[in-house]
C-alpha positions as CSV (number, residue, x, y, z in Angstrom):
1,M,81.8,94.2,103.6
2,T,80.5,93.8,107.2
3,M,82.2,96.9,108.5
4,N,79.8,99.8,108.3
5,R,80.4,103.6,108.4
6,K,79.2,103.8,112.0
7,K,81.6,101.1,113.1
8,L,84.4,102.9,111.3
9,V,83.6,106.2,113.0
10,D,83.2,104.4,116.4
11,S,86.8,103.2,116.0
12,F,87.9,106.7,116.9
13,K,85.5,107.5,119.7
14,R,88.2,107.9,122.4
15,Y,89.5,111.0,120.5
16,E,86.1,112.7,120.4
17,R,86.6,114.0,124.0
18,W,88.6,117.0,122.5
19,S,86.3,117.6,119.6
20,R,84.3,116.3,116.8
21,K,83.2,118.5,114.0
22,E,81.4,118.1,110.7
23,T,82.4,120.5,108.0
24,E,80.0,122.1,105.5
25,N,80.7,119.4,102.9
26,G,80.1,116.6,105.4
27,T,83.7,115.7,106.3
28,L,83.9,114.3,109.8
29,L,86.9,115.7,111.8
30,I,87.8,113.9,115.1
31,G,90.3,114.8,117.8
32,N,91.9,118.2,117.8
33,P,93.7,118.6,121.2
34,H,95.3,121.8,120.1
35,K,92.8,124.7,120.3
36,D,95.4,127.0,118.7
37,K,95.7,124.8,115.6
38,P,92.3,124.8,113.9
39,Y,93.4,122.5,111.0
40,W,95.2,119.9,113.1
41,W,92.9,116.9,113.3
42,L,93.9,113.3,114.2
43,I,91.1,111.7,112.1
44,K,89.5,112.9,108.9
45,I,86.7,110.9,107.4
46,F,85.7,112.5,104.1
47,S,82.0,112.4,103.3
48,P,80.8,109.8,100.7
49,I,80.6,110.8,97.1
50,S,77.5,111.0,95.0
51,K,76.8,108.6,92.1
52,E,77.4,111.6,89.7
53,E,80.9,112.2,91.3
54,L,81.7,108.5,91.1
55,N,80.7,108.5,87.4
56,R,83.0,111.5,86.8
57,L,85.8,109.6,88.5
58,K,85.1,106.5,86.5
59,D,85.4,108.6,83.3
60,E,89.1,109.1,84.3
61,L,90.0,105.7,85.5
62,H,88.8,102.2,86.2
63,I,87.8,101.8,89.9
64,P,87.1,98.3,91.3
65,D,83.6,97.7,92.4
66,I,84.6,97.3,96.1
67,Y,86.3,100.6,96.2
68,S,83.4,102.3,94.4
69,Y,81.2,100.9,97.1
70,F,83.6,102.2,99.8
71,L,83.5,105.7,98.2
72,L,79.7,105.8,98.0
73,E,78.7,104.1,101.2
74,Y,81.6,104.6,103.7
75,C,83.6,107.6,102.9
76,N,85.5,109.4,100.2
77,G,88.8,108.3,101.6
78,L,90.2,109.1,105.0
79,D,93.3,110.3,106.8
80,L,94.3,108.6,110.1
81,F,96.6,110.3,112.5
82,L,98.0,113.0,110.3
83,G,98.6,110.8,107.3
84,T,99.9,107.7,109.1
85,L,97.4,105.9,106.9
86,S,95.6,107.8,104.1
87,L,93.0,106.3,101.7
88,F,92.5,108.4,98.6
89,G,89.3,109.6,97.0
90,Y,87.6,112.0,94.7
91,R,88.8,115.7,94.9
92,R,85.9,118.0,94.2
93,N,88.3,120.9,93.6
94,M,92.0,121.7,93.7
95,I,91.8,124.7,96.1
96,R,94.7,124.4,98.6
97,T,93.6,126.8,101.4
98,P,93.8,125.1,104.8
99,S,90.1,125.0,105.3
100,Q,89.7,123.2,101.9
101,V,92.6,120.8,102.4
102,I,91.2,119.4,105.6
103,Q,87.9,118.6,103.8
104,Q,89.2,116.6,100.8
105,P,91.3,113.5,100.4
106,F,94.3,112.9,98.3
107,N,93.2,112.5,94.7
108,V,93.0,108.8,93.7
109,A,93.2,109.7,90.0
110,T,96.6,111.4,90.4
111,I,98.4,108.3,91.7
112,N,96.8,106.0,89.2
113,L,97.1,108.2,86.1
114,N,100.4,110.1,86.7
115,E,102.4,108.7,89.6
116,C,102.4,104.9,89.4
117,P,105.5,103.2,90.6
118,K,107.7,101.2,88.3
119,N,106.5,97.7,87.5
120,S,102.9,98.8,87.7
121,K,100.4,96.8,85.7
122,Q,97.0,97.9,84.3
123,N,95.2,95.7,86.8
124,Y,96.8,97.6,89.8
125,F,94.5,100.2,91.4
126,Y,96.4,102.4,93.9
127,F,94.2,103.8,96.7
128,G,96.3,104.6,99.8
129,S,99.6,105.3,101.4
130,Y,101.5,105.4,104.7
131,N,103.5,108.5,105.6
132,W,106.2,106.5,107.3
133,D,108.1,106.1,104.0
134,G,105.5,106.9,101.3
135,S,104.6,103.2,100.8
136,L,101.6,102.7,98.6
137,I,98.6,100.3,98.9
138,Y,97.0,98.9,95.8
139,M,94.4,96.3,94.7
140,D,95.3,93.8,92.0
141,T,91.9,93.6,90.2
142,K,92.8,90.1,88.9
143,D,92.7,88.5,92.4
144,N,91.1,91.4,94.4
145,C,93.9,91.1,97.0
146,I,95.4,94.2,98.6
147,Y,99.2,94.8,98.4
148,L,101.6,97.1,100.1
149,C,104.6,98.2,98.0
150,H,107.4,100.8,98.1
151,R,106.7,104.2,96.8
152,Y,108.7,103.8,93.5
153,D,108.4,100.0,93.0
154,S,105.1,98.0,92.8
155,T,106.7,94.7,93.9
156,P,104.5,93.6,96.8
157,I,106.0,93.6,100.3
158,F,102.8,92.7,102.2
159,K,99.4,91.2,101.3
160,W,95.8,91.2,102.6
161,N,93.4,88.8,101.1
162,S,90.6,91.3,100.6
163,F,89.7,95.0,101.0
164,K,87.6,94.1,104.0
165,S,90.5,92.3,105.7
166,F,92.7,95.3,105.0
167,L,90.2,97.7,106.7
168,D,89.4,95.3,109.5
169,T,93.0,94.9,110.5
170,E,94.6,98.2,109.6
171,V,92.2,100.6,111.2
172,P,92.5,99.0,114.7
173,R,96.3,98.4,114.2
174,I,96.9,102.1,113.3
175,C,94.8,103.1,116.3
176,S,96.9,100.9,118.6
177,L,100.0,102.9,117.6
178,F,98.6,106.0,119.3
179,D,97.8,106.7,123.0
180,D,94.6,108.3,124.4
181,N,96.2,111.7,123.9
182,G,96.7,111.1,120.2
183,E,100.5,110.8,120.6
184,E,102.4,108.1,118.7
185,I,103.5,105.5,121.3
186,N,106.8,104.8,119.7
187,P,107.7,107.4,117.0
188,D,110.9,105.6,116.2
189,C,109.1,102.4,115.1
190,S,107.7,101.9,111.6
191,T,104.0,102.4,111.3
192,L,103.9,99.9,108.4
193,P,102.3,96.4,108.9
194,I,105.6,94.7,108.3
């Protein structure tokens, strides 16, 4: 993958004028224009996981190599614009206090082990969602393509040819839906790529 962590973080530079904070576990929080809402962050980039954490996650489920690399080298998932796009990762604990919630991604194991949509196959690896309608994103490990599907049905409704093309197109596209104040430009329009 040619996109690196710095390039990913630089995608959100325009929102750093309000604030940028790194938590004690290394999660990078960007853009909180509301001083009275300490847990309201536009961008959350969760710190990469360790090899030991990746091995613990792999004990639970099969993770494609490209997503393992993403978790180790880029980030342990991310949350863009309050869930407009979320990529899942490894949850270090299940504490639900506000300070802990902002430091951890949605659990990638939960969706793959307990909440797969109908028609799912063993070669589908779910790793993300859009909050517009709960649509899910998965990789078919047979062809390494990325697919968008409805929340309760894995029939593909959109396709990217690789994880890299997914990241390279979706991060800037999602950013383009929000103005410099972090407000959604057209809140009545779908945030999905279709």
